[in-house]
Backbone as a printed PyTorch tensor [residue, N CA C, xyz], in Angstrom:
tensor([[[-39.9510,   9.6360,  64.8690],
         [-41.2140,   9.4430,  64.1780],
         [-41.6280,   7.9770,  64.2390]],

        [[-42.9110,   7.7220,  64.1720],
         [-43.4290,   6.3650,  64.2370],
         [-44.0080,   5.9600,  62.8960]],

        [[-44.4130,   4.7080,  62.8100],
         [-44.9740,   4.2060,  61.5520],
         [-46.2260,   4.9650,  61.1450]],

        [[-46.9660,   5.4910,  62.1320],
         [-48.2010,   6.2190,  61.8070],
         [-47.9280,   7.5640,  61.1410]],

        [[-46.6660,   8.0000,  61.1530],
         [-46.3090,   9.2770,  60.5140],
         [-46.0910,   9.1280,  59.0130]],

        [[-46.2080,   7.9050,  58.5060],
         [-45.9380,   7.6450,  57.0960],
         [-47.1270,   6.9410,  56.4340]],

        [[-47.2350,   7.1090,  55.1300],
         [-48.2570,   6.4020,  54.3510],
         [-47.6110,   5.9080,  53.0670]],

        [[-48.1990,   4.8950,  52.5010],
         [-47.6910,   4.3970,  51.2280],
         [-48.1530,   5.3130,  50.1000]],

        [[-47.5120,   5.2040,  48.9570],
         [-47.8990,   5.9980,  47.8010],
         [-49.3500,   5.7150,  47.4270]],

        [[-49.7420,   4.4560,  47.5120],
         [-51.1120,   4.0760,  47.1730],
         [-52.0990,   4.6750,  48.1600]],

        [[-51.7630,   4.6640,  49.4520],
         [-52.6410,   5.2430,  50.4650],
         [-52.7760,   6.7480,  50.2680]],

        [[-51.6630,   7.4090,  49.9500],
         [-51.6870,   8.8610,  49.7210],
         [-52.5860,   9.1960,  48.5400]],

        [[-52.4770,   8.4130,  47.4870],
         [-53.3170,   8.6440,  46.3060],
         [-54.7920,   8.5090,  46.6640]],

        [[-55.1080,   7.5220,  47.4920],
         [-56.5030,   7.3100,  47.8920],
         [-57.0140,   8.4760,  48.7270]],

        [[-56.1830,   8.9740,  49.6470],
         [-56.5750,  10.1070,  50.4900],
         [-56.8310,  11.3460,  49.6420]],

        [[-55.9880,  11.5620,  48.6410],
         [-56.1050,  12.7550,  47.7950],
         [-57.1170,  12.5810,  46.6680]],

        [[-57.5760,  11.3620,  46.4610],
         [-58.5540,  11.1120,  45.3990],
         [-57.9570,  11.2190,  44.0140]],

        [[-56.6960,  10.7920,  43.8900],
         [-56.0010,  10.8650,  42.6020],
         [-55.4010,   9.5030,  42.2880]],

        [[-54.8700,   9.3650,  41.0900],
         [-54.2310,   8.0990,  40.7080],
         [-52.8500,   7.9980,  41.3410]],

        [[-52.3430,   6.7920,  41.4170],
         [-50.9930,   6.5790,  41.9400],
         [-49.9760,   7.2930,  41.0540]],

        [[-50.2120,   7.2860,  39.7560],
         [-49.3020,   7.9760,  38.8370],
         [-49.2660,   9.4680,  39.1390]],

        [[-50.4400,  10.0530,  39.3890],
         [-50.4980,  11.4750,  39.7330],
         [-49.7810,  11.7430,  41.0500]],

        [[-49.9700,  10.8590,  42.0250],
         [-49.2980,  11.0140,  43.3090],
         [-47.7850,  10.9570,  43.1320]],

        [[-47.3320,  10.0850,  42.2480],
         [-45.8940,   9.9830,  41.9860],
         [-45.3550,  11.2700,  41.3610]],

        [[-46.1720,  11.8980,  40.5020],
         [-45.7590,  13.1770,  39.9060],
         [-45.6460,  14.2590,  40.9900]],

        [[-46.5390,  14.2200,  41.9720],
         [-46.4700,  15.1830,  43.0650],
         [-45.2150,  14.9760,  43.9120]],

        [[-44.8140,  13.7330,  44.0640],
         [-43.5620,  13.4410,  44.7640],
         [-42.3810,  14.0090,  43.9770]],

        [[-42.3840,  13.7780,  42.6840],
         [-41.2770,  14.2460,  41.8420],
         [-41.1780,  15.7670,  41.7950]],

        [[-42.3360,  16.4290,  41.9330],
         [-42.3370,  17.8970,  41.8900],
         [-42.0290,  18.5140,  43.2510]],

        [[-41.9800,  17.6900,  44.2890],
         [-41.6980,  18.2010,  45.6240],
         [-42.9310,  18.5590,  46.4210]],

        [[-44.1080,  18.3540,  45.8490],
         [-45.3410,  18.6890,  46.5570],
         [-45.6370,  17.7020,  47.6870]],

        [[-45.1880,  16.4660,  47.5300],
         [-45.3040,  15.4560,  48.5770],
         [-43.8960,  14.9850,  48.9390]],

        [[-43.6810,  14.6900,  50.2190],
         [-42.3540,  14.3020,  50.6960],
         [-42.2370,  12.7920,  50.8000]],

        [[-41.2230,  12.2480,  50.1130],
         [-40.9790,  10.8030,  50.1330],
         [-39.7010,  10.5250,  50.9200]],

        [[-39.7600,   9.5860,  51.8500],
         [-38.5890,   9.2430,  52.6520],
         [-37.9320,   7.9500,  52.1880]],

        [[-38.6730,   7.1600,  51.4580],
         [-38.1530,   5.9290,  50.8670],
         [-39.0590,   5.6070,  49.6820]],

        [[-38.6130,   4.7020,  48.8310],
         [-39.4080,   4.3870,  47.6500],
         [-40.8090,   3.9260,  48.0470]],

        [[-41.8180,   4.6940,  47.6110],
         [-43.2020,   4.3310,  47.8980],
         [-43.6780,   4.6510,  49.2970]],

        [[-42.8470,   5.3530,  50.0800],
         [-43.2150,   5.7090,  51.4570],
         [-43.1830,   7.2300,  51.6020]],

        [[-44.3360,   7.8190,  51.9570],
         [-44.4710,   9.2710,  52.0320],
         [-44.7350,   9.7260,  53.4630]],

        [[-44.3980,  10.9770,  53.7250],
         [-44.6570,  11.5810,  55.0380],
         [-46.1240,  12.0080,  55.1010]],

        [[-46.8240,  11.5350,  56.1150],
         [-48.2520,  11.8160,  56.2350],
         [-48.5240,  13.3220,  56.2910]],

        [[-47.6910,  14.0870,  57.0270],
         [-47.9060,  15.5320,  57.1370],
         [-47.9010,  16.2120,  55.7760]],

        [[-47.0230,  15.7550,  54.8780],
         [-46.9490,  16.3880,  53.5530],
         [-48.2270,  16.1200,  52.7600]],

        [[-48.8120,  14.9390,  52.9690],
         [-50.0810,  14.6170,  52.3110],
         [-51.1910,  15.4790,  52.8900]],

        [[-51.2010,  15.6280,  54.2190],
         [-52.2230,  16.4500,  54.8710],
         [-52.1250,  17.9050,  54.4240]],

        [[-50.8950,  18.4150,  54.3230],
         [-50.6990,  19.8040,  53.9000],
         [-51.1850,  20.0060,  52.4690]],

        [[-50.8660,  19.0520,  51.6130],
         [-51.2980,  19.1800,  50.2230],
         [-52.8180,  19.1310,  50.1330]],

        [[-53.4120,  18.2640,  50.9300],
         [-54.8680,  18.1620,  50.9350],
         [-55.4990,  19.4780,  51.3900]],

        [[-54.8720,  20.1390,  52.3840],
         [-55.3890,  21.4030,  52.8820],
         [-55.2300,  22.5200,  51.8510]],

        [[-54.2900,  22.3540,  50.9280],
         [-53.9740,  23.4310,  49.9930],
         [-54.8990,  23.4820,  48.7890]],

        [[-55.7770,  22.5100,  48.6790],
         [-56.6240,  22.5030,  47.5010],
         [-58.0690,  22.1860,  47.8370]],

        [[-58.8850,  22.5920,  46.9690],
         [-60.3140,  22.3600,  47.1260],
         [-60.6010,  20.8830,  46.8890]],

        [[-61.7810,  20.4430,  47.3080],
         [-62.1410,  19.0500,  47.0860],
         [-62.3020,  18.7310,  45.5960]],

        [[-62.5500,  19.7540,  44.7890],
         [-62.6800,  19.5380,  43.3570],
         [-61.3240,  19.4590,  42.6910]],

        [[-61.2990,  19.7590,  41.4020],
         [-60.0590,  19.6120,  40.6530],
         [-59.6170,  20.9490,  40.0680]],

        [[-59.7420,  21.9980,  40.8460],
         [-59.3430,  23.3190,  40.4030],
         [-57.8770,  23.3270,  40.0110]],

        [[-57.6020,  23.8260,  38.8310],
         [-56.2160,  23.8910,  38.3640],
         [-55.5040,  25.0460,  39.0350]],

        [[-54.2520,  24.8170,  39.3740],
         [-53.4700,  25.8830,  39.9930],
         [-52.8790,  26.7910,  38.9210]],

        [[-52.6580,  28.0450,  39.2900],
         [-51.9790,  28.9800,  38.4070],
         [-50.4800,  28.7080,  38.4200]],

        [[-49.8070,  29.0850,  37.3470],
         [-48.3510,  29.0310,  37.3120],
         [-47.8080,  29.9800,  38.3860]],

        [[-46.5670,  29.7780,  38.7720],
         [-45.9840,  30.5220,  39.8870],
         [-46.1130,  32.0380,  39.7100]],

        [[-45.7330,  32.5550,  38.5510],
         [-45.7690,  34.0090,  38.3540],
         [-47.2090,  34.5290,  38.3430]],

        [[-48.1470,  33.7150,  37.8610],
         [-49.5570,  34.1190,  37.8610],
         [-50.1090,  34.1160,  39.2850]],

        [[-49.7170,  33.1200,  40.0710],
         [-50.1700,  33.0500,  41.4610],
         [-49.7290,  34.2880,  42.2360]],

        [[-48.4760,  34.6820,  42.0600],
         [-47.9960,  35.8830,  42.7480],
         [-48.6900,  37.1320,  42.2060]],

        [[-49.0170,  37.1240,  40.9160],
         [-49.7680,  38.2380,  40.3470],
         [-51.1370,  38.3580,  40.9720]],

        [[-51.8110,  37.2230,  41.1630],
         [-53.1370,  37.2260,  41.7860],
         [-53.0540,  37.7400,  43.2210]],

        [[-52.0120,  37.3480,  43.9390],
         [-51.8310,  37.8240,  45.3140],
         [-51.6370,  39.3370,  45.3280]],

        [[-50.8310,  39.8330,  44.3890],
         [-50.5940,  41.2750,  44.3130],
         [-51.8900,  42.0250,  44.0300]],

        [[-52.6640,  41.5230,  43.0810],
         [-53.9240,  42.1840,  42.7120],
         [-54.9160,  42.1410,  43.8640]],

        [[-55.0410,  40.9930,  44.5010],
         [-55.9750,  40.8530,  45.6210],
         [-55.5490,  41.7270,  46.7950]],

        [[-54.2650,  42.0320,  46.8570],
         [-53.7410,  42.8780,  47.9390],
         [-53.8880,  44.3640,  47.6290]],

        [[-54.4540,  44.6750,  46.4640],
         [-54.6700,  46.0710,  46.1030],
         [-53.5670,  46.6910,  45.2830]],

        [[-52.6260,  45.8680,  44.8030],
         [-51.5210,  46.3780,  44.0040],
         [-51.6420,  45.9830,  42.5460]],

        [[-50.5520,  46.1770,  41.8270],
         [-50.4900,  45.8130,  40.4140],
         [-49.5660,  44.6220,  40.2310]],

        [[-49.7600,  43.9180,  39.1260],
         [-48.8920,  42.7980,  38.7680],
         [-48.2760,  43.1230,  37.4120]],

        [[-47.2590,  43.9700,  37.4310],
         [-46.6690,  44.4630,  36.1890],
         [-46.0660,  43.3620,  35.3260]],

        [[-45.7470,  42.2190,  35.9450],
         [-45.1120,  41.1330,  35.2060],
         [-46.1330,  40.3260,  34.3960]],

        [[-47.4090,  40.5640,  34.6120],
         [-48.4370,  39.9020,  33.8110],
         [-48.8380,  40.8110,  32.6540]],

        [[-49.0890,  40.2310,  31.5210],
         [-49.5520,  41.0160,  30.3820],
         [-50.9740,  41.4880,  30.6000]],

        [[-51.4420,  42.4480,  29.7990],
         [-52.8040,  42.9870,  29.9700],
         [-53.8950,  41.9180,  29.8960]],

        [[-53.7630,  41.0050,  28.9390],
         [-54.7890,  39.9680,  28.7880],
         [-54.8240,  39.0540,  30.0010]],

        [[-53.6470,  38.6270,  30.4510],
         [-53.5910,  37.7330,  31.6080],
         [-54.0690,  38.4430,  32.8700]],

        [[-53.7050,  39.7020,  33.0190],
         [-54.1570,  40.4690,  34.1780],
         [-55.6710,  40.5530,  34.2110]],

        [[-56.2630,  40.8050,  33.0410],
         [-57.7200,  40.8960,  32.9510],
         [-58.3730,  39.5750,  33.3490]],

        [[-57.7860,  38.4620,  32.9070],
         [-58.3440,  37.1510,  33.2390],
         [-58.2390,  36.8650,  34.7280]],

        [[-57.1020,  37.2250,  35.3170],
         [-56.9250,  36.9950,  36.7510],
         [-57.9100,  37.8330,  37.5460]],

        [[-58.0650,  39.0920,  37.1640],
         [-59.0070,  39.9730,  37.8610],
         [-60.4320,  39.4120,  37.7640]],

        [[-60.8040,  38.9380,  36.5940],
         [-62.1370,  38.3810,  36.3950],
         [-62.3510,  37.1510,  37.2690]],

        [[-61.3300,  36.2860,  37.3290],
         [-61.4340,  35.0820,  38.1550],
         [-61.5640,  35.4470,  39.6280]],

        [[-60.7760,  36.4090,  40.0840],
         [-60.8300,  36.8160,  41.4880],
         [-62.2060,  37.3840,  41.8490]],

        [[-62.7950,  38.1300,  40.9190],
         [-64.1250,  38.6860,  41.1910],
         [-65.1790,  37.5870,  41.3250]],

        [[-64.9650,  36.4670,  40.6360],
         [-65.9370,  35.3730,  40.6560],
         [-65.7440,  34.4270,  41.8440]],

        [[-64.5930,  34.5260,  42.5090],
         [-64.3140,  33.6120,  43.6130],
         [-65.0930,  33.9900,  44.8560]],

        [[-65.7190,  33.0060,  45.4590],
         [-66.4270,  33.1910,  46.7180],
         [-65.8080,  32.3150,  47.8000]],

        [[-65.4590,  31.1030,  47.4280],
         [-64.9030,  30.1170,  48.3520],
         [-63.3900,  30.3100,  48.4800]],

        [[-62.8780,  30.6080,  49.6770],
         [-61.4310,  30.7620,  49.8380],
         [-60.6520,  29.5080,  49.4800]],

        [[-61.3050,  28.3380,  49.5740],
         [-60.6280,  27.0950,  49.2150],
         [-60.1870,  27.1010,  47.7540]],

        [[-60.9850,  27.7140,  46.9060],
         [-60.6230,  27.7570,  45.4950],
         [-59.4190,  28.6660,  45.2770]],

        [[-59.3600,  29.7690,  45.9990],
         [-58.1870,  30.6420,  45.9090],
         [-56.9410,  29.9060,  46.3840]],

        [[-57.0620,  29.2010,  47.5030],
         [-55.9380,  28.4330,  48.0410],
         [-55.4230,  27.4580,  46.9960]],

        [[-56.3470,  26.7930,  46.3310],
         [-55.9810,  25.8300,  45.3060],
         [-55.3200,  26.5180,  44.1150]],

        [[-55.8630,  27.6500,  43.7080],
         [-55.3300,  28.3670,  42.5490],
         [-53.8780,  28.7920,  42.7450]],

        [[-53.5230,  29.2440,  43.9500],
         [-52.1880,  29.8270,  44.1690],
         [-51.2340,  28.8920,  44.8990]],

        [[-51.5790,  27.6230,  44.9910],
         [-50.7490,  26.7060,  45.7760],
         [-49.3430,  26.5290,  45.2000]],

        [[-49.1570,  26.7950,  43.9060],
         [-47.8350,  26.6030,  43.3130],
         [-46.9660,  27.8500,  43.3810]],

        [[-47.3440,  28.8050,  44.2380],
         [-46.4960,  29.9940,  44.4180],
         [-45.1540,  29.6230,  45.0350]],

        [[-45.1140,  28.4890,  45.7340],
         [-43.8740,  28.0270,  46.3710],
         [-44.0030,  26.5490,  46.6880]],

        [[-42.8580,  25.8930,  46.7980],
         [-42.8150,  24.5030,  47.2310],
         [-42.4240,  24.4640,  48.7020]],

        [[-43.2050,  23.7630,  49.5080],
         [-42.9690,  23.7210,  50.9530],
         [-42.0330,  22.5660,  51.3000]],

        [[-40.9530,  22.8910,  52.0270],
         [-40.0110,  21.8730,  52.4870],
         [-39.7660,  22.0910,  53.9750]],

        [[-39.6210,  21.0030,  54.7270],
         [-39.4260,  21.1050,  56.1650],
         [-38.0670,  20.5430,  56.5730]],

        [[-37.4730,  21.1950,  57.5740],
         [-36.1260,  20.8490,  58.0190],
         [-36.0400,  20.9510,  59.5370]],

        [[-34.9120,  20.4980,  60.0520],
         [-34.5280,  20.7480,  61.4290],
         [-33.0810,  21.2400,  61.4020]],

        [[-32.6640,  21.9170,  62.4620],
         [-31.3050,  22.4590,  62.5190],
         [-30.9160,  22.6660,  63.9690]],

        [[-29.6160,  22.8650,  64.1860],
         [-29.1410,  23.1810,  65.5360],
         [-29.7630,  24.4990,  65.9710]],

        [[-30.0600,  24.5940,  67.2430],
         [-30.7370,  25.7850,  67.7560],
         [-29.9790,  27.0700,  67.4250]],

        [[-28.6530,  26.9940,  67.4030],
         [-27.8480,  28.1860,  67.1380],
         [-28.0230,  28.7080,  65.7170]],

        [[-28.4780,  27.8460,  64.7990],
         [-28.6440,  28.2620,  63.4030],
         [-29.9660,  28.9800,  63.1560]],

        [[-30.9140,  28.8160,  64.0740],
         [-32.2490,  29.3670,  63.8450],
         [-32.2580,  30.8890,  63.7090]],

        [[-31.5670,  31.6530,  64.6010],
         [-31.5710,  33.1140,  64.4240],
         [-30.9940,  33.5490,  63.0770]],

        [[-29.9700,  32.8630,  62.6000],
         [-29.3810,  33.2020,  61.3030],
         [-30.3640,  32.9120,  60.1770]],

        [[-31.1040,  31.8190,  60.3150],
         [-32.0910,  31.4780,  59.3000],
         [-33.2320,  32.4930,  59.3070]],

        [[-33.6590,  32.8920,  60.4920],
         [-34.7320,  33.8800,  60.5820],
         [-34.3480,  35.1900,  59.9060]],

        [[-33.0400,  35.4670,  59.8600],
         [-32.5680,  36.7200,  59.2740],
         [-32.5950,  36.6990,  57.7490]],

        [[-32.6540,  35.5060,  57.1470],
         [-32.5770,  35.4500,  55.6800],
         [-33.8840,  35.0210,  55.0160]],

        [[-34.8290,  34.5010,  55.7820],
         [-36.1160,  34.1270,  55.1780],
         [-37.1240,  35.2440,  55.3900]],

        [[-38.1250,  35.2940,  54.5270],
         [-39.1890,  36.2840,  54.6380],
         [-40.3690,  35.6550,  55.3550]],

        [[-40.7180,  36.2240,  56.4900],
         [-41.8050,  35.6610,  57.2870],
         [-43.0180,  36.5890,  57.2520]],

        [[-44.1630,  36.0940,  56.7830],
         [-45.3730,  36.9220,  56.7430],
         [-45.7700,  37.3980,  58.1340]],

        [[-46.4890,  38.5000,  58.1740],
         [-46.9120,  39.0830,  59.4470],
         [-48.1580,  38.3600,  59.9650]],

        [[-47.9450,  37.2380,  60.6100],
         [-49.0640,  36.4640,  61.1460],
         [-49.8070,  37.2100,  62.2460]],

        [[-49.1250,  38.1550,  62.8970],
         [-49.8020,  38.9040,  63.9590],
         [-50.9600,  39.7300,  63.4090]],

        [[-50.9400,  40.0220,  62.1020],
         [-52.0560,  40.7460,  61.4900],
         [-53.3260,  39.9050,  61.4930]],

        [[-53.1610,  38.5980,  61.6510],
         [-54.3090,  37.6870,  61.7250],
         [-54.6400,  37.3180,  63.1630]],

        [[-53.9070,  37.9120,  64.1060],
         [-54.1070,  37.5670,  65.5050],
         [-53.4020,  36.2880,  65.9000]],

        [[-52.4010,  35.8790,  65.0980],
         [-51.6490,  34.6570,  65.3640],
         [-50.2940,  35.0360,  65.9380]],

        [[-49.9830,  34.5410,  67.1180],
         [-48.7290,  34.8810,  67.7750],
         [-47.5810,  34.1110,  67.1430]],

        [[-46.3750,  34.6290,  67.3350],
         [-45.1670,  33.9890,  66.8030],
         [-45.0990,  32.5510,  67.2870]],

        [[-44.7020,  31.6610,  66.3860],
         [-44.7030,  30.2250,  66.6960],
         [-43.6340,  29.8010,  67.6890]],

        [[-42.6740,  30.6820,  68.0070],
         [-41.6410,  30.3240,  68.9750],
         [-40.2400,  30.5400,  68.4350]],

        [[-39.2840,  30.7110,  69.3480],
         [-37.9160,  31.0300,  68.9570],
         [-37.2500,  29.9130,  68.1790]],

        [[-37.6750,  28.6890,  68.3890],
         [-37.0360,  27.5550,  67.7280],
         [-37.7050,  27.1860,  66.4070]],

        [[-38.7310,  27.9310,  66.0220],
         [-39.4650,  27.6120,  64.8070],
         [-39.3040,  28.7150,  63.7640]],

        [[-39.2960,  28.2990,  62.5010],
         [-39.1880,  29.2370,  61.3860],
         [-40.1630,  28.8030,  60.3100]],

        [[-40.9000,  29.7640,  59.7610],
         [-41.8000,  29.4830,  58.6450],
         [-41.7540,  30.7020,  57.7380]],

        [[-41.1370,  30.5550,  56.5690],
         [-41.0230,  31.7110,  55.6930],
         [-40.5470,  31.3540,  54.3010]],

        [[-40.4320,  32.3910,  53.4760],
         [-40.0810,  32.2260,  52.0690],
         [-38.5880,  32.4210,  51.8400]],

        [[-38.0600,  31.6420,  50.9110],
         [-36.6600,  31.7560,  50.5410],
         [-36.5420,  31.5510,  49.0280]],

        [[-35.6060,  32.2760,  48.4200],
         [-35.3920,  32.1280,  46.9830],
         [-34.8110,  30.7570,  46.6860]],

        [[-35.2660,  30.1360,  45.6150],
         [-34.8160,  28.7850,  45.2680],
         [-33.2990,  28.7230,  45.1290]],

        [[-32.6940,  29.7860,  44.5730],
         [-31.2480,  29.7770,  44.3510],
         [-30.4560,  29.9210,  45.6490]],

        [[-31.1380,  30.2770,  46.7420],
         [-30.4630,  30.4280,  48.0380],
         [-30.6120,  29.1940,  48.9180]],

        [[-31.4600,  28.2660,  48.5060],
         [-31.7650,  27.1350,  49.3750],
         [-30.5530,  26.2550,  49.6460]],

        [[-29.8420,  25.8550,  48.5970],
         [-28.6890,  24.9650,  48.7900],
         [-27.6520,  25.5820,  49.7140]],

        [[-27.4130,  26.8810,  49.5540],
         [-26.4350,  27.5560,  50.4040],
         [-26.8930,  27.5760,  51.8560]],

        [[-28.1810,  27.8080,  52.0680],
         [-28.7080,  27.8160,  53.4340],
         [-28.5900,  26.4310,  54.0680]],

        [[-28.8940,  25.4020,  53.2950],
         [-28.7860,  24.0320,  53.8060],
         [-27.3490,  23.7210,  54.2030]],

        [[-26.4180,  24.1330,  53.3440],
         [-25.0000,  23.8200,  53.5800],
         [-24.4100,  24.6200,  54.7350]],

        [[-24.6180,  25.9230,  54.7410],
         [-23.9650,  26.7800,  55.7420],
         [-24.6320,  26.7140,  57.1120]],

        [[-25.9300,  26.4260,  57.1480],
         [-26.6370,  26.3970,  58.4250],
         [-26.8890,  24.9870,  58.9300]],

        [[-26.4570,  24.0110,  58.1490],
         [-26.5950,  22.6270,  58.5930],
         [-28.0320,  22.1560,  58.6790]],

        [[-28.8640,  22.6010,  57.7420],
         [-30.2630,  22.1610,  57.7570],
         [-30.3510,  20.6960,  57.3530]],

        [[-31.2150,  19.9770,  58.0270],
         [-31.4230,  18.5640,  57.7250],
         [-32.8990,  18.3390,  57.4070]],

        [[-33.1550,  17.6360,  56.3300],
         [-34.5390,  17.3510,  55.9610],
         [-35.2000,  16.5560,  57.0760]],

        [[-36.3420,  17.0510,  57.5250],
         [-37.0810,  16.4040,  58.6080],
         [-38.5600,  16.7130,  58.4110]],

        [[-39.3410,  15.7110,  58.0020],
         [-40.7630,  15.9430,  57.7130],
         [-41.5230,  16.6140,  58.8450]],

        [[-41.1620,  16.3280,  60.0960],
         [-41.8590,  16.9200,  61.2330],
         [-41.0320,  18.0280,  61.8640]],

        [[-40.0840,  18.5780,  61.1170],
         [-39.1920,  19.5990,  61.6480],
         [-39.8830,  20.9210,  61.9310]],

        [[-39.2070,  21.7550,  62.7270],
         [-39.7580,  23.0550,  63.1160],
         [-39.4370,  24.1560,  62.1150]],

        [[-38.7140,  23.8180,  61.0480],
         [-38.3470,  24.8070,  60.0390],
         [-39.1160,  24.5200,  58.7570]],

        [[-39.9570,  25.4530,  58.3700],
         [-40.7350,  25.3250,  57.1340],
         [-40.2630,  26.3920,  56.1630]],

        [[-39.6930,  25.9550,  55.0430],
         [-39.2230,  26.8930,  54.0270],
         [-40.1200,  26.7860,  52.8000]],

        [[-40.5990,  27.9380,  52.3520],
         [-41.4570,  28.0250,  51.1710],
         [-40.5750,  28.5290,  50.0350]],

        [[-40.1970,  27.6170,  49.1800],
         [-39.1580,  27.8760,  48.1730],
         [-39.7920,  28.3470,  46.8660]],

        [[-39.3440,  29.5080,  46.3880],
         [-39.9250,  30.0660,  45.1730],
         [-38.8560,  30.5020,  44.1800]],

        [[-39.1570,  30.3080,  42.9000],
         [-38.2840,  30.7510,  41.8110],
         [-38.6710,  32.1330,  41.3000]],

        [[-39.7610,  32.6890,  41.8110],
         [-40.2480,  33.9740,  41.3190],
         [-39.3310,  35.1040,  41.7780]],

        [[-39.4080,  36.2390,  41.0690],
         [-38.6220,  37.4370,  41.3880],
         [-38.7130,  37.7150,  42.8950]],

        [[-37.5850,  37.5630,  43.5820],
         [-37.6400,  37.6270,  45.0410],
         [-37.8560,  39.0410,  45.5620]],

        [[-37.5370,  40.0410,  44.7800],
         [-37.8370,  41.4180,  45.1890],
         [-39.3510,  41.6170,  45.2710]],

        [[-40.0710,  41.0340,  44.3120],
         [-41.5270,  41.1130,  44.3410],
         [-42.0900,  40.2980,  45.5080]],

        [[-41.5080,  39.1330,  45.7310],
         [-41.9450,  38.2990,  46.8490],
         [-41.7260,  39.0460,  48.1710]],

        [[-40.5440,  39.6750,  48.2910],
         [-40.2260,  40.4260,  49.5070],
         [-41.2760,  41.5110,  49.7730]],

        [[-41.6230,  42.2330,  48.7150],
         [-42.6040,  43.3130,  48.8450],
         [-43.9550,  42.7740,  49.3040]],

        [[-44.3870,  41.6840,  48.6970],
         [-45.7040,  41.1290,  49.0230],
         [-45.7380,  40.5000,  50.4110]],

        [[-44.7040,  39.7520,  50.7530],
         [-44.6770,  39.0980,  52.0620],
         [-44.6730,  40.1420,  53.1840]],

        [[-43.9810,  41.2480,  52.9590],
         [-43.8450,  42.2520,  54.0120],
         [-45.0620,  43.1630,  54.1330]],

        [[-45.8770,  43.2470,  53.0840],
         [-46.9870,  44.2090,  53.1140],
         [-48.3730,  43.5880,  52.9890]],

        [[-48.4730,  42.3720,  52.5250],
         [-49.7760,  41.7920,  52.2100],
         [-50.2450,  40.7920,  53.2580]],

        [[-51.4080,  41.0610,  53.8340],
         [-52.0020,  40.1190,  54.7660],
         [-52.4810,  38.8760,  54.0300]],

        [[-52.6580,  38.9880,  52.7060],
         [-53.1120,  37.8490,  51.9050],
         [-52.0890,  36.7180,  51.9630]],

        [[-50.7990,  37.0560,  51.9130],
         [-49.7670,  36.0250,  51.9780],
         [-49.8340,  35.2980,  53.3140]],

        [[-49.9330,  36.0560,  54.3870],
         [-50.0350,  35.4470,  55.7170],
         [-51.2710,  34.5530,  55.8080]],

        [[-52.3710,  35.0400,  55.2470],
         [-53.6180,  34.2690,  55.3070],
         [-53.5130,  32.9770,  54.5200]],

        [[-52.8670,  33.0200,  53.3650],
         [-52.6920,  31.8150,  52.5510],
         [-51.8470,  30.7780,  53.2780]],

        [[-50.7690,  31.2340,  53.9180],
         [-49.9280,  30.2970,  54.6590],
         [-50.6900,  29.7060,  55.8380]],

        [[-51.4120,  30.5570,  56.5520],
         [-52.1760,  30.0840,  57.7070],
         [-53.2770,  29.1240,  57.2920]],

        [[-53.8610,  29.3610,  56.1240],
         [-55.0250,  28.5840,  55.6860],
         [-54.7140,  27.1300,  55.3860]],

        [[-53.4380,  26.7770,  55.2730],
         [-53.0780,  25.3780,  55.0450],
         [-52.3350,  24.7810,  56.2420]],

        [[-52.3840,  25.4690,  57.3810],
         [-51.7470,  24.9520,  58.5940],
         [-52.4910,  23.7250,  59.0920]],

        [[-51.7810,  22.8650,  59.7920],
         [-52.4190,  21.6750,  60.3500],
         [-53.2180,  22.0070,  61.6030]],

        [[-52.8540,  23.0980,  62.2840],
         [-53.5940,  23.5460,  63.4620],
         [-54.9290,  24.1350,  63.0000]],

        [[-56.0670,  23.5820,  63.4140],
         [-57.3660,  24.0560,  62.9300],
         [-57.6700,  25.5090,  63.2900]],

        [[-57.1330,  25.9970,  64.4130],
         [-57.3760,  27.3880,  64.8030],
         [-56.6580,  28.3480,  63.8560]],

        [[-55.4250,  28.0380,  63.5510],
         [-54.6620,  28.8780,  62.6230],
         [-55.2740,  28.7910,  61.2340]],

        [[-55.6480,  27.5800,  60.8390],
         [-56.2630,  27.3850,  59.5210],
         [-57.5530,  28.1880,  59.4110]],

        [[-58.3490,  28.1830,  60.4550],
         [-59.6030,  28.9300,  60.4380],
         [-59.3790,  30.4240,  60.3200]],

        [[-58.3750,  30.9410,  61.0300],
         [-58.0710,  32.3770,  60.9620],
         [-57.6490,  32.7640,  59.5540]],

        [[-56.8410,  31.9200,  58.9340],
         [-56.3920,  32.2050,  57.5740],
         [-57.5270,  32.2040,  56.5730]],

        [[-58.4140,  31.2540,  56.6850],
         [-59.5210,  31.1570,  55.7250],
         [-60.5450,  32.2720,  55.9150]],

        [[-60.7290,  32.6970,  57.1420],
         [-61.6230,  33.8370,  57.3660],
         [-61.0480,  35.0980,  56.7380]],

        [[-59.7360,  35.2950,  56.8850],
         [-59.0950,  36.4680,  56.2920],
         [-59.1690,  36.4300,  54.7750]],

        [[-59.0320,  35.2680,  54.1890],
         [-59.1270,  35.1430,  52.7310],
         [-60.5510,  35.4350,  52.2470]],

        [[-61.5310,  34.9410,  52.9860],
         [-62.9270,  35.2020,  52.6270],
         [-63.2130,  36.6980,  52.6590]],

        [[-62.6610,  37.3820,  53.6630],
         [-62.8520,  38.8270,  53.7560],
         [-62.1650,  39.5600,  52.6170]],

        [[-60.9610,  39.1050,  52.2500],
         [-60.2380,  39.7430,  51.1440],
         [-60.9660,  39.5740,  49.8300]],

        [[-61.5230,  38.4030,  49.5880],
         [-62.2680,  38.1530,  48.3610],
         [-63.5500,  38.9980,  48.3110]],

        [[-64.2230,  39.0900,  49.4380],
         [-65.4530,  39.8890,  49.4900],
         [-65.1320,  41.3540,  49.2310]],

        [[-64.0470,  41.8460,  49.8340],
         [-63.6610,  43.2490,  49.6410],
         [-63.2870,  43.5190,  48.1880]],

        [[-62.6420,  42.5340,  47.5470],
         [-62.2360,  42.7270,  46.1530],
         [-63.4530,  42.7880,  45.2370]],

        [[-64.4360,  41.9460,  45.5110],
         [-65.6430,  41.9530,  44.6760],
         [-66.3790,  43.2880,  44.7750]]])
């Protein structure tokens, strides 16, 4: 990596339109990747910027975000109470801009990137949940790349046994979630909404466009 792959905490805050203190909180929460004190990975800033609207839309809590995905996918969110379910349904009906949905559900998982020996990749692919990107017309990213969901309690074991190394520009993207993984498994395997959300924050503009178009269609169909 070169110097252009990194930005200072102050520069990141300026790009995101937030205070340095807020940017530091994002680093502490894992939303932005820091490689040294006050030095952040530019890709992590770009990804975070893609995940939210230009405004200040508040994100839903993790369990609410997954509930919204379930509802938008045509299912139920039994883990949400009746009042909360009603509020989520009402919000989804009012959404027109897919960017706002992206912002609302961005805390469904924390994105971390790694690299690993090529021999470990097939084993990793067997334990992470990978959305069906082909439903969006997006071909598999390649045998050496992985992008999928993993339970938070399984992350340390995967890092240790598969020799994963933190690498901001790595080919392994793990979306780490504390939510009920059985529910996550069901949604990732059946819902095009999950695939669209992941695609909608990709750095590749073609993939990002495909994801946002799919989200716009899902919102229109729900209304």
